C-alpha positions in Angstrom: -0.1 -0.6 0.0 1.1 3.4 -0.7 0.9 6.6 1.9 -3.3 7.4 0.7 -3.6 3.6 1.5 -4.0 2.2 -1.8 -2.5 -0.2 -3.5 0.0 0.1 -5.8 0.1 -2.0 -8.7 3.6 -1.4 -10.3 4.4 -2.8 -13.7 1.9 -5.7 -13.7 -1.5 -5.4 -15.8 -4.9 -6.7 -13.6 -7.4 -9.9 -14.2 -9.5 -9.4 -17.5 -12.4 -7.6 -16.6 -16.6 -8.6 -16.5 -18.0 -5.5 -18.3 -20.0 -4.7 -21.3 -16.3 -4.0 -23.0 -14.6 -7.2 -21.7 -13.3 -8.0 -25.3 -12.3 -4.1 -25.9 -10.3 -3.7 -22.2 -8.7 -8.1 -23.0 -7.5 -6.4 -26.2 -6.3 -3.1 -24.3 -4.6 -5.1 -21.7 -3.2 -7.6 -24.8 -1.7 -4.7 -26.1 -0.2 -3.0 -23.1 1.5 -6.6 -22.3 3.2 -6.7 -25.9 4.0 -3.6 -26.2 5.7 -3.4 -22.7 7.8 -6.6 -23.2 9.1 -5.8 -26.9 10.9 -2.0 -25.8 12.3 -2.5 -29.7 9.1 -2.1 -31.3 7.4 1.0 -30.2 3.6 0.5 -32.0 1.6 3.0 -31.1 -2.1 2.2 -29.9 -5.1 4.5 -30.3 -6.5 4.5 -27.0 -8.9 7.5 -26.0 -8.6 8.0 -22.1 -9.4 10.5 -19.6 -6.2 12.1 -18.3 -5.2 14.4 -15.5 -1.5 15.9 -15.3 0.5 17.9 -13.8 4.0 20.2 -14.6 6.5 19.5 -11.8 9.1 22.5 -11.2 10.5 24.0 -9.0 8.3 27.1 -9.0 5.5 25.2 -8.3 3.1 23.1 -10.6 1.1 23.6 -13.7 -2.2 20.9 -13.6 -4.6 20.3 -16.2 -6.9 17.5 -18.0 -7.2 15.6 -21.8 -7.6 13.1 -23.4 -4.4 10.3 -24.7 -4.4 10.4 -28.4 -2.2 7.2 -27.9 -0.2 4.9 -26.0 3.2 3.1 -26.9 5.5 1.3 -24.3 7.5 4.4 -24.6 5.4 7.3 -24.3 2.2 8.7 -24.4 0.3 11.6 -26.6 -2.3 13.3 -25.0 -4.5 16.7 -25.5 -3.8 19.8 -23.0 -5.9 22.5 -21.9 -2.9 25.2 -21.8 0.4 24.9 -23.5 3.1 23.0 -22.0 6.9 23.4 -22.5 9.2 20.6 -24.2 12.2 19.3 -21.9 9.5 19.4 -18.5 9.0 16.6 -16.1 5.3 15.5 -16.4 3.3 13.3 -14.0 0.2 11.8 -16.0 -2.8 9.3 -14.5 -4.6 7.9 -17.1 -8.3 6.6 -16.5 -7.4 2.8 -17.4 -10.4 0.3 -18.7 -9.7 -2.6 -16.9 -10.7 -3.1 -12.9 -8.3 -5.0 -10.7 -10.3 -8.5 -9.1 -13.2 -7.0 -11.3 -14.4 -4.5 -9.0 -11.9 -1.8 -8.7 -10.7 0.6 -10.7 -7.3 1.4 -11.9 -5.6 4.3 -13.0 -1.7 4.4 -15.2 0.2 7.1 -13.4 3.5 7.6 -15.5 6.1 10.1 -14.9 8.9 11.8 -17.4 9.8 14.2 -20.0 7.8 16.5 -22.4 9.7 15.7 -25.9 7.3 17.4 -28.3 4.3 20.0 -27.6 2.4 21.0 -30.6 -1.1 22.6 -30.7 -2.5 21.4 -27.1 -0.5 18.6 -27.4 2.1 16.8 -25.8 4.5 13.7 -26.1 5.3 12.5 -22.7 8.7 10.0 -22.6 7.6 7.2 -20.1 10.6 7.3 -17.5 8.4 5.3 -14.9 5.2 3.8 -14.9 3.2 1.9 -12.1 -0.7 1.0 -12.0 -2.8 2.5 -9.1 -6.2 1.9 -7.6 -8.6 4.8 -7.8 -11.3 5.5 -5.9 -14.9 4.6 -6.9 -17.1 7.3 -8.6 -20.6 7.4 -7.0 -23.3 6.2 -9.5 
């Protein structure tokens, strides 16, 4: 468990989910596993998920929301609310379509450096990632 009392599942993907989109979730998990195990080939997968990001700097933190455009084993391209600067360190949280034990929502948390920024889109080079549990939304 981490400081916030949430379980971190570093570098692992959860078991298949029993939801309406079970096949989609299983396909995404398979693509993620393949991409992460084959670092030499960095295929991009067009996955659109909600994103929260924060730029980490000594002057404070810029934060915002957006959506992923695509994800690969080495990076994430995502939309941004405001223009960001190339070279900045960023932490990004992506709502993951799979659930832990078929009931607990997960998020992919990745940290890295912005290697490209253009037209309210930013490309993050992943330097570290882990899966974490996230609070369930009220119905």
